[in-house]
C-alpha positions as CSV (number, residue, x, y, z in Angstrom):
1,M,-113.9,40.5,-153.7
2,L,-111.1,40.6,-156.2
3,N,-109.9,44.1,-157.1
4,L,-108.9,43.8,-160.7
5,K,-107.8,47.4,-160.9
6,I,-104.8,47.0,-158.6
7,I,-103.3,43.7,-160.0
8,Q,-99.9,44.3,-161.4
9,A,-98.4,40.9,-161.2
10,I,-99.2,37.2,-160.8
11,T,-97.6,34.6,-158.5
12,L,-98.5,31.1,-159.5
13,D,-98.2,27.8,-157.7
14,L,-97.1,24.8,-159.9
15,D,-97.8,21.3,-158.5
16,D,-101.6,20.5,-158.6
17,T,-102.2,23.9,-160.1
18,L,-100.7,23.5,-163.6
19,W,-100.4,19.7,-163.5
20,P,-101.4,16.8,-161.2
21,V,-98.2,16.1,-159.2
22,W,-98.7,12.6,-157.9
23,P,-98.8,10.7,-161.2
24,A,-95.4,12.3,-162.0
25,I,-94.0,11.4,-158.5
26,E,-95.2,7.8,-158.8
27,R,-93.6,7.4,-162.3
28,A,-90.4,8.9,-160.9
29,E,-90.4,6.6,-157.9
30,K,-90.8,3.6,-160.3
31,A,-88.0,4.8,-162.5
32,L,-85.7,5.2,-159.5
33,E,-86.7,1.7,-158.3
34,N,-85.9,0.1,-161.7
35,W,-82.6,1.9,-162.0
36,L,-81.5,0.9,-158.5
37,S,-82.5,-2.7,-159.2
38,Q,-80.1,-2.7,-162.2
39,H,-77.2,-0.8,-160.6
40,A,-77.5,-1.3,-156.9
41,P,-79.8,-4.2,-156.1
42,M,-79.1,-4.3,-152.4
43,A,-80.0,-0.6,-152.1
44,A,-83.1,-1.2,-154.2
45,A,-84.3,-3.9,-151.8
46,L,-83.7,-1.6,-148.8
47,F,-85.3,1.3,-150.5
48,A,-88.4,-0.7,-151.4
49,N,-89.3,-0.8,-147.7
50,A,-91.5,2.2,-147.0
51,S,-90.8,2.3,-143.3
52,V,-87.0,2.4,-144.0
53,R,-87.4,5.2,-146.6
54,D,-89.5,7.2,-144.1
55,E,-86.9,6.6,-141.3
56,I,-84.0,7.6,-143.5
57,R,-85.8,10.8,-144.7
58,S,-86.8,11.8,-141.2
59,D,-83.3,11.3,-139.9
60,I,-81.9,13.5,-142.7
61,V,-84.3,16.3,-141.9
62,R,-83.6,15.9,-138.2
63,T,-79.9,16.0,-138.5
64,R,-79.7,18.5,-141.3
65,P,-82.5,21.0,-140.7
66,E,-81.1,23.3,-143.3
67,L,-82.3,20.9,-145.9
68,R,-85.9,20.8,-144.7
69,H,-87.2,22.8,-147.6
70,N,-84.9,21.3,-150.2
71,L,-86.7,18.3,-151.5
72,S,-84.1,17.6,-154.1
73,A,-81.3,17.5,-151.5
74,V,-83.3,15.4,-149.1
75,R,-84.1,12.9,-151.9
76,R,-80.4,12.8,-153.0
77,E,-79.2,12.3,-149.5
78,A,-81.8,9.6,-148.8
79,I,-80.5,7.7,-151.9
80,R,-76.9,8.2,-150.8
81,T,-77.7,7.0,-147.2
82,T,-79.4,3.9,-148.6
83,L,-76.4,3.0,-150.8
84,Y,-74.1,3.4,-147.7
85,R,-76.4,1.1,-145.6
86,A,-76.5,-1.5,-148.4
87,N,-72.7,-1.4,-148.8
88,E,-73.0,-0.2,-152.3
89,N,-71.3,2.7,-154.1
90,P,-72.6,6.0,-152.7
91,L,-71.3,7.8,-155.7
92,L,-74.2,6.3,-157.6
93,A,-76.5,8.7,-155.8
94,E,-76.1,11.5,-158.3
95,A,-77.0,9.4,-161.3
96,A,-79.9,7.7,-159.4
97,F,-81.3,11.1,-158.4
98,E,-81.1,12.3,-162.0
99,V,-83.2,9.4,-163.1
100,F,-85.8,10.3,-160.5
101,Y,-85.7,14.0,-161.3
102,A,-86.0,13.7,-165.0
103,E,-89.2,11.7,-164.6
104,R,-90.5,14.0,-161.9
105,N,-90.4,16.8,-164.4
106,R,-92.2,14.8,-167.1
107,V,-95.6,16.2,-166.1
108,D,-99.0,16.1,-167.8
109,L,-100.3,19.6,-167.8
110,F,-103.9,20.2,-167.1
111,D,-105.9,21.0,-170.3
112,D,-106.3,24.7,-169.3
113,A,-102.7,25.3,-168.3
114,I,-101.0,26.5,-171.5
115,L,-103.8,28.8,-172.6
116,A,-103.9,30.3,-169.1
117,L,-100.2,30.8,-169.0
118,E,-100.3,32.5,-172.4
119,F,-103.2,34.7,-171.3
120,L,-101.6,35.7,-168.0
121,S,-98.1,36.2,-169.2
122,K,-99.3,38.6,-172.0
123,R,-100.9,40.8,-169.3
124,F,-98.8,40.5,-166.2
125,P,-95.3,39.5,-165.1
126,V,-95.8,36.0,-163.8
127,V,-93.7,34.4,-161.0
128,A,-93.6,30.7,-160.3
129,L,-93.9,30.2,-156.5
130,S,-93.6,26.6,-155.3
131,N,-92.6,24.5,-152.3
132,G,-91.8,21.7,-154.7
133,N,-88.7,21.0,-156.8
134,A,-90.3,21.2,-160.3
135,D,-88.0,22.7,-163.0
136,I,-90.0,25.0,-165.3
137,E,-87.2,25.0,-167.9
138,R,-87.2,21.2,-168.1
139,I,-90.9,21.1,-168.2
140,G,-90.8,23.6,-171.1
141,I,-92.8,26.5,-169.7
142,K,-90.1,28.8,-168.6
143,R,-90.9,31.4,-171.3
144,Y,-94.2,32.2,-169.5
145,F,-92.5,33.3,-166.3
146,R,-90.5,36.4,-165.4
147,A,-89.0,34.7,-162.3
148,S,-89.2,31.5,-160.3
149,I,-89.0,31.3,-156.5
150,S,-88.9,27.9,-154.8
151,A,-88.7,27.0,-151.2
152,Q,-85.6,24.9,-151.8
153,A,-83.7,27.8,-153.3
154,F,-85.1,30.5,-151.0
155,G,-84.8,28.4,-147.7
156,V,-88.4,29.2,-146.6
157,G,-91.6,27.8,-147.9
158,K,-95.2,28.7,-148.1
159,P,-97.2,29.7,-146.1
160,D,-94.4,31.9,-144.7
161,A,-95.0,35.5,-145.8
162,Q,-91.3,35.9,-146.6
163,I,-91.4,33.8,-149.7
164,F,-94.5,35.6,-151.0
165,H,-92.8,38.9,-150.5
166,A,-89.7,37.6,-152.3
167,A,-91.8,36.7,-155.3
168,A,-93.4,40.2,-155.3
169,G,-89.9,41.7,-155.0
170,A,-88.7,39.6,-158.0
171,V,-90.9,41.7,-160.3
172,D,-90.7,45.0,-158.2
173,V,-94.3,45.0,-157.2
174,Y,-95.9,45.5,-153.8
175,P,-97.6,42.4,-152.3
176,A,-100.9,44.3,-152.3
177,N,-100.7,44.5,-156.1
178,V,-100.1,40.8,-156.6
179,L,-102.7,38.1,-157.3
180,H,-101.5,34.7,-156.0
181,I,-103.1,31.6,-157.7
182,G,-102.9,28.2,-156.1
183,D,-104.7,25.0,-155.2
184,D,-103.8,24.6,-151.5
185,A,-106.1,26.4,-149.0
186,R,-103.5,26.7,-146.3
187,L,-100.2,27.1,-148.2
188,D,-101.4,29.2,-151.0
189,V,-104.5,31.1,-150.0
190,L,-104.0,31.7,-146.3
191,G,-100.2,32.2,-146.9
192,A,-100.8,34.8,-149.5
193,L,-103.6,36.5,-147.5
194,N,-101.2,36.8,-144.6
195,A,-98.6,38.3,-147.0
196,G,-101.0,41.0,-148.0
197,M,-101.8,39.7,-151.5
198,Q,-105.0,39.1,-153.3
199,T,-105.8,35.4,-153.7
200,A,-107.4,33.0,-156.2
201,W,-108.2,29.6,-154.9
202,L,-108.1,27.0,-157.7
203,N,-110.5,24.4,-156.4
204,R,-110.7,21.9,-159.2
205,D,-112.4,19.2,-157.2
206,E,-114.9,21.6,-155.6
207,S,-113.8,21.0,-152.0
208,T,-115.4,22.8,-149.1
209,W,-113.6,25.9,-147.7
210,N,-113.0,25.4,-144.0
211,H,-111.2,28.5,-142.8
212,A,-112.3,31.8,-141.3
213,E,-110.6,34.0,-143.9
214,S,-111.7,33.6,-147.5
215,P,-110.0,33.9,-150.9
216,H,-110.8,36.9,-153.0
217,I,-112.1,34.5,-155.7
218,T,-112.6,30.8,-156.0
219,V,-112.5,29.1,-159.4
220,T,-112.8,25.5,-160.6
221,S,-110.4,26.1,-163.6
222,L,-107.8,28.4,-164.8
223,T,-110.0,29.2,-167.7
224,H,-112.7,30.4,-165.3
225,L,-110.1,32.7,-163.7
226,C,-108.9,34.1,-167.0
227,D,-112.5,34.8,-168.0
228,H,-112.9,36.8,-164.8
229,L,-109.7,38.7,-165.2
230,E,-110.7,39.6,-168.8
231,A,-114.2,40.8,-167.7
């Protein structure tokens, strides 16, 4: 059971917790495809092949393991590699990535997201904790967060306990006094449990829990969670 008395800070997942991520990624992919078609048509044709994209990405991660958690760097290098292979200007990679990244950060927040952020940030220091590459400043929600910890900046991702401990340390709170909120059973809940935190599983689609350890609380919306925290 959730122990409300000891909560001193919140760590909060981003993708699929505050917004659905795949619509944004799909729009970003389409924007990148359109841009490459205009500025580097041979690379666009090569990049349109899913197996080629996967092969390039896998090769980057294999040969540059330090980039494994840096989704932005992997994406940028994949574009650059594709331009090289297509005998087109690899210097276009930066502009092409910016087209993708701008659209990736044009997200549609869930209906309960802003009210929940307002509620939580008035009561606790809130830390964004993500394996993704979303930019809370570009999205327009930075004011709700005391800090932001990402796998690509930190070098280690969830479910590793190190990144959870770093998030707790960012607001000078012990992990046991942190409530982590996220949608992913393994990355968020089991990772936070292993780090010694309390956990709230945001289960919007009412999936079945299939693990031996359980979250301290399961909710179907952020509104439900805020109601519980206010009780």
